[in-house]
TORKOL-4160 file (C-alpha; in steps of 0.2 Angstrom, whole numbers, padded with zeros to 4 digits, m for minus):
171
<pt num="1" X="0060" Y="m0076" Z="0019"/>
<pt num="2" X="0048" Y="m0074" Z="0006"/>
<pt num="3" X="0031" Y="m0062" Z="0009"/>
<pt num="4" X="0018" Y="m0059" Z="0000"/>
<pt num="5" X="0005" Y="m0044" Z="0005"/>
<pt num="6" X="0011" Y="m0048" Z="0023"/>
<pt num="7" X="0001" Y="m0033" Z="0030"/>
<pt num="8" X="m0018" Y="m0041" Z="0023"/>
<pt num="9" X="m0030" Y="m0045" Z="0038"/>
<pt num="10" X="m0016" Y="m0040" Z="0053"/>
<pt num="11" X="m0023" Y="m0029" Z="0066"/>
<pt num="12" X="m0010" Y="m0014" Z="0069"/>
<pt num="13" X="m0001" Y="m0022" Z="0085"/>
<pt num="14" X="0002" Y="m0038" Z="0075"/>
<pt num="15" X="0008" Y="m0025" Z="0062"/>
<pt num="16" X="0020" Y="m0016" Z="0073"/>
<pt num="17" X="0028" Y="m0033" Z="0081"/>
<pt num="18" X="0030" Y="m0040" Z="0063"/>
<pt num="19" X="0039" Y="m0023" Z="0060"/>
<pt num="20" X="0051" Y="m0024" Z="0074"/>
<pt num="21" X="0053" Y="m0042" Z="0070"/>
<pt num="22" X="0058" Y="m0039" Z="0051"/>
<pt num="23" X="0070" Y="m0025" Z="0058"/>
<pt num="24" X="0079" Y="m0036" Z="0066"/>
<pt num="25" X="0080" Y="m0051" Z="0056"/>
<pt num="26" X="0096" Y="m0054" Z="0049"/>
<pt num="27" X="0092" Y="m0062" Z="0034"/>
<pt num="28" X="0088" Y="m0059" Z="0018"/>
<pt num="29" X="0068" Y="m0054" Z="0015"/>
<pt num="30" X="0059" Y="m0054" Z="m0001"/>
<pt num="31" X="0042" Y="m0045" Z="0000"/>
<pt num="32" X="0029" Y="m0040" Z="m0013"/>
<pt num="33" X="0017" Y="m0025" Z="m0003"/>
<pt num="34" X="0005" Y="m0011" Z="m0010"/>
<pt num="35" X="0005" Y="m0006" Z="0010"/>
<pt num="36" X="0019" Y="0012" Z="0005"/>
<pt num="37" X="0019" Y="0015" Z="0024"/>
<pt num="38" X="0025" Y="m0004" Z="0029"/>
<pt num="39" X="0039" Y="m0001" Z="0014"/>
<pt num="40" X="0045" Y="0013" Z="0021"/>
<pt num="41" X="0047" Y="0007" Z="0038"/>
<pt num="42" X="0055" Y="m0010" Z="0034"/>
<pt num="43" X="0062" Y="m0009" Z="0016"/>
<pt num="44" X="0082" Y="m0007" Z="0014"/>
<pt num="45" X="0081" Y="m0009" Z="m0005"/>
<pt num="46" X="0066" Y="m0007" Z="m0016"/>
<pt num="47" X="0067" Y="m0018" Z="m0034"/>
<pt num="48" X="0055" Y="m0008" Z="m0046"/>
<pt num="49" X="0047" Y="m0018" Z="m0062"/>
<pt num="50" X="0048" Y="m0003" Z="m0075"/>
<pt num="51" X="0042" Y="m0012" Z="m0090"/>
<pt num="52" X="0049" Y="m0020" Z="m0103"/>
<pt num="53" X="0055" Y="m0032" Z="m0095"/>
<pt num="54" X="0067" Y="m0023" Z="m0082"/>
<pt num="55" X="0070" Y="m0021" Z="m0066"/>
<pt num="56" X="0081" Y="m0010" Z="m0056"/>
<pt num="57" X="0086" Y="m0008" Z="m0039"/>
<pt num="58" X="0083" Y="0007" Z="m0029"/>
<pt num="59" X="0090" Y="0010" Z="m0010"/>
<pt num="60" X="0077" Y="0014" Z="0003"/>
<pt num="61" X="0057" Y="0011" Z="0004"/>
<pt num="62" X="0043" Y="0018" Z="m0006"/>
<pt num="63" X="0045" Y="0036" Z="m0005"/>
<pt num="64" X="0065" Y="0034" Z="m0006"/>
<pt num="65" X="0060" Y="0025" Z="m0023"/>
<pt num="66" X="0051" Y="0040" Z="m0028"/>
<pt num="67" X="0063" Y="0054" Z="m0022"/>
<pt num="68" X="0076" Y="0043" Z="m0032"/>
<pt num="69" X="0064" Y="0044" Z="m0048"/>
<pt num="70" X="0061" Y="0062" Z="m0045"/>
<pt num="71" X="0042" Y="0060" Z="m0042"/>
<pt num="72" X="0032" Y="0065" Z="m0027"/>
<pt num="73" X="0019" Y="0053" Z="m0025"/>
<pt num="74" X="0013" Y="0034" Z="m0035"/>
<pt num="75" X="0000" Y="0045" Z="m0045"/>
<pt num="76" X="0011" Y="0056" Z="m0051"/>
<pt num="77" X="0021" Y="0041" Z="m0059"/>
<pt num="78" X="0007" Y="0035" Z="m0067"/>
<pt num="79" X="0004" Y="0050" Z="m0076"/>
<pt num="80" X="0021" Y="0053" Z="m0080"/>
<pt num="81" X="0022" Y="0036" Z="m0086"/>
<pt num="82" X="0025" Y="0035" Z="m0105"/>
<pt num="83" X="0015" Y="0021" Z="m0116"/>
<pt num="84" X="0028" Y="0007" Z="m0120"/>
<pt num="85" X="0027" Y="m0006" Z="m0131"/>
<pt num="86" X="0015" Y="m0017" Z="m0122"/>
<pt num="87" X="0001" Y="m0003" Z="m0122"/>
<pt num="88" X="m0005" Y="m0013" Z="m0139"/>
<pt num="89" X="m0006" Y="m0029" Z="m0128"/>
<pt num="90" X="m0015" Y="m0023" Z="m0113"/>
<pt num="91" X="m0029" Y="m0013" Z="m0126"/>
<pt num="92" X="m0031" Y="m0030" Z="m0133"/>
<pt num="93" X="m0035" Y="m0038" Z="m0115"/>
<pt num="94" X="m0047" Y="m0026" Z="m0110"/>
<pt num="95" X="m0062" Y="m0030" Z="m0107"/>
<pt num="96" X="m0078" Y="m0025" Z="m0114"/>
<pt num="97" X="m0081" Y="m0014" Z="m0099"/>
<pt num="98" X="m0063" Y="m0004" Z="m0105"/>
<pt num="99" X="m0052" Y="m0010" Z="m0091"/>
<pt num="100" X="m0038" Y="m0022" Z="m0090"/>
<pt num="101" X="m0037" Y="m0038" Z="m0083"/>
<pt num="102" X="m0024" Y="m0029" Z="m0068"/>
<pt num="103" X="m0038" Y="m0016" Z="m0066"/>
<pt num="104" X="m0053" Y="m0028" Z="m0065"/>
<pt num="105" X="m0042" Y="m0037" Z="m0052"/>
<pt num="106" X="m0039" Y="m0023" Z="m0043"/>
<pt num="107" X="m0057" Y="m0015" Z="m0044"/>
<pt num="108" X="m0061" Y="m0034" Z="m0036"/>
<pt num="109" X="m0048" Y="m0033" Z="m0024"/>
<pt num="110" X="m0054" Y="m0014" Z="m0017"/>
<pt num="111" X="m0069" Y="m0018" Z="m0007"/>
<pt num="112" X="m0060" Y="m0029" Z="0004"/>
<pt num="113" X="m0047" Y="m0020" Z="0007"/>
<pt num="114" X="m0060" Y="m0004" Z="0012"/>
<pt num="115" X="m0068" Y="m0016" Z="0022"/>
<pt num="116" X="m0051" Y="m0020" Z="0032"/>
<pt num="117" X="m0044" Y="m0002" Z="0033"/>
<pt num="118" X="m0063" Y="0002" Z="0041"/>
<pt num="119" X="m0061" Y="m0013" Z="0052"/>
<pt num="120" X="m0044" Y="m0006" Z="0059"/>
<pt num="121" X="m0049" Y="0012" Z="0059"/>
<pt num="122" X="m0065" Y="0006" Z="0071"/>
<pt num="123" X="m0053" Y="m0003" Z="0083"/>
<pt num="124" X="m0041" Y="0010" Z="0084"/>
<pt num="125" X="m0054" Y="0021" Z="0088"/>
<pt num="126" X="m0060" Y="0012" Z="0101"/>
<pt num="127" X="m0045" Y="0009" Z="0110"/>
<pt num="128" X="m0041" Y="0028" Z="0108"/>
<pt num="129" X="m0058" Y="0031" Z="0116"/>
<pt num="130" X="m0051" Y="0023" Z="0133"/>
<pt num="131" X="m0050" Y="0040" Z="0141"/>
<pt num="132" X="m0035" Y="0034" Z="0151"/>
<pt num="133" X="m0026" Y="0028" Z="0139"/>
<pt num="134" X="m0014" Y="0042" Z="0136"/>
<pt num="135" X="m0010" Y="0043" Z="0154"/>
<pt num="136" X="m0008" Y="0024" Z="0158"/>
<pt num="137" X="0002" Y="0021" Z="0141"/>
<pt num="138" X="0008" Y="0037" Z="0131"/>
<pt num="139" X="0019" Y="0027" Z="0120"/>
<pt num="140" X="0004" Y="0014" Z="0115"/>
<pt num="141" X="m0009" Y="0031" Z="0110"/>
<pt num="142" X="0003" Y="0039" Z="0101"/>
<pt num="143" X="0007" Y="0023" Z="0092"/>
<pt num="144" X="m0011" Y="0019" Z="0089"/>
<pt num="145" X="m0016" Y="0041" Z="0085"/>
<pt num="146" X="m0001" Y="0040" Z="0072"/>
<pt num="147" X="m0007" Y="0025" Z="0063"/>
<pt num="148" X="m0024" Y="0031" Z="0064"/>
<pt num="149" X="m0021" Y="0046" Z="0054"/>
<pt num="150" X="m0012" Y="0033" Z="0042"/>
<pt num="151" X="m0026" Y="0022" Z="0040"/>
<pt num="152" X="m0038" Y="0035" Z="0037"/>
<pt num="153" X="m0025" Y="0041" Z="0023"/>
<pt num="154" X="m0025" Y="0023" Z="0016"/>
<pt num="155" X="m0044" Y="0023" Z="0016"/>
<pt num="156" X="m0046" Y="0039" Z="0007"/>
<pt num="157" X="m0034" Y="0035" Z="m0007"/>
<pt num="158" X="m0043" Y="0015" Z="m0007"/>
<pt num="159" X="m0059" Y="0023" Z="m0010"/>
<pt num="160" X="m0054" Y="0036" Z="m0024"/>
<pt num="161" X="m0045" Y="0024" Z="m0032"/>
<pt num="162" X="m0059" Y="0011" Z="m0032"/>
<pt num="163" X="m0072" Y="0026" Z="m0038"/>
<pt num="164" X="m0058" Y="0031" Z="m0052"/>
<pt num="165" X="m0057" Y="0012" Z="m0057"/>
<pt num="166" X="m0075" Y="0011" Z="m0055"/>
<pt num="167" X="m0080" Y="0026" Z="m0067"/>
<pt num="168" X="m0067" Y="0018" Z="m0081"/>
<pt num="169" X="m0077" Y="0003" Z="m0079"/>
<pt num="170" X="m0092" Y="0010" Z="m0083"/>
<pt num="171" X="m0085" Y="0018" Z="m0099"/>
C-alpha cells in the first residue's frame, strides 16, 4: 500500500479510523507524510533520505528517528546539518527572491495547511463545546482534547515555518 500525504484533508474521526486500520493492516505500507504525530502512531520503520543519495533505515516513527540520531526536534536537525556537496547546486536553483524551489513550493503549500489546521481546530472546538460529551463519551472527549492540543501545536509550527520562509523570500 503506497500513501502520499494521507492525512491531508481528513477530519479527526477519519484520521483516527485510518490510523486504526493501518495498525491492523498485515501488508507493507510505504507512506510519505509531514504529519509527525501520524508517523509516530503508525510507522514501524522510518527511511530517512540523508542526502548525497543515501537512505538510512531507522526503527520506529519520527520521534524514534530523532532519538536514534540524537536530536530533539527537526529544527535542531536542520541547524546541525552540514553543507554538502549539493549546496552549490541548491544556490544555483534559488530564485531571485533567495529561496530554493523546494522552499518556494513549501511556502505556497503552507497557507493551505494552516487553513486546514484552523478548520480542524474549529471542528474540534465545536465538538468539545458539547457540555455533555465528557459524561456521555469520555473516550471520544479525551481523543478530541488530545487532538486539539496536537493541532494547535502543528498550527503554531506551520505559522512559524511560513513566517521564516516569507522573511527569507523577502530577503
